[in-house]
N, C-alpha and C positions, 0 to 999 in steps of 0.2 A: 435699633440696629442701623448703623451707618451703611450706606450701599454705594457711596461714591469715593472716589480719590480725586481731590480738587487741588488746583494750584491757581494762583492769580499772577498775571503778568502786567508789568507796566509797558505795554505794547499796544499799538493800535490794532484794531480788530483784523484787518486784512493780513498784516504781518503775523499776528498770532495764528491765524488760520493756516497760512503758508508754512510757518515754523512747526505747527502741530503735524501737518501732513508729513513734513520732512523727518521729524523725530519718530513718528509712528513707523515710517518706512524703514528707518534705520534698525528698528526692532522687529522687522519681519511682517509688519501689518500693511496690507494694501487697503486702499480706500475704494470700495465697491459702490458706495452711494454717497450722495451729499444732499441734504435737505436744508434749504434756506427757509427756516421757519418763519422769520420776519417777512420775507417776500411773499411766502405762501398766504400768511394771515392777512397781509395787506391786499393781495389780489382776490382772495376768496371772500374776505369778511370786511375789507376796508378798515382793518385794525392796525394801528401803529404800535410797534413794540421795539425794544432794543435789538441790536444785531444779535442773531442767534442762529447757529448752524449746527446741524447733527451730522457728524461724519460716520459713515458705516465702515468701521475698520475691521479687517478680517486677517488672522493669521491662520492660513489654510492648515498647517500641520497641527496646530493646537485645536482648531475647530474639528478636524477629522478625528482626533483622539477622543474629544469630548462626545462627539456624536456616536462613536463607536461604544462608549460607556453608557450612553442614554439618548435614544433618538428623539426624545422630547426636549433635550437640553438647548435646542436651538432657540427656544423661548427665553432662555436665560444667558446666552453667550454674552460675554462682555464686548460687544461689537460697537456700541454706540459711544462715540466721543463727542461732547458737547463743547463748542467754543461759543461764548457769549459775553456781551458787554455787561459789566457789573460795576455800575457807577463809573468812575474814571479809570477803571482797570478792566482787563479782560480775563474771564475765568475759563479754564480748560478743565473739563471733568470727564472722568471714565467711570464706568460701572466697576465696582470692586469685584474681581473675579471670585473672591471667596464667597460671594453671595450665592453662586451655583451650589457650593458645597453646603452652606447653611440651609438653604431652602430644600434641597433634595435629600440631604443626608447621605449621599452616596460617596463612600470613601474613595472609589475609583476616580472620582473627579479631583480629589485633593492635589495630586501632583501636577495635573493640568492647570489647576487654579493658581498653584504656587508659581509655576513657570509664567503664566500669563501675568500674574502680579509683578514679578521680577521685570518682565519686558515693558509693561505699562508704566511701572514706577521709573524705570530707566528713561523711557521716552519723556515723562513728565518732568523728571529731574534735569534732563538735558535742556528743557525749555527754560529753566530757571538759571541756567549757567550764563555767565556773561558772553555776549556775542563778540567773538574775536575775528569775525570774517572781514572786517573793515580795515 
C-alpha cells in the first residue's frame, strides 16, 4: 500500500521549502512546526545526510472534523510534509490522507480524507507549475 503523495522539483532545496510553505498556505494549511532532520542528526549524532525538513502542516477545519470522528486519529492525520534532496532534485512528499480511512476503516473519515487529498494535491500540483513570478 502506498502511503505517500510525492512530486519532484528541479529547484534548489531552500526554494522548494519556501514554495512548499506557500502552496500549502494557499490550500489552508498552516505550518505549526518545522524539523530540520539533517541539522538535528548532525548536532546530536554527528551524522551527515542530505537536506531533509519535515513541515508540520495543519488545516484546522479538517483536523477538527477528523478528531470529532475519532479522537485517536491525531496519530494518522496527514500533517507531515517532507521536503528533501533526492539526488539532483528535491522531493516533496505528503502522507496520503486516504491512509486514515484504510487503517481505521471509519467511513466517517472518508469525506475528510477526500477533501484533504484535493487540497494536498492542489498544493503539490501548484509546485510543478511553471514559475511566472519573474
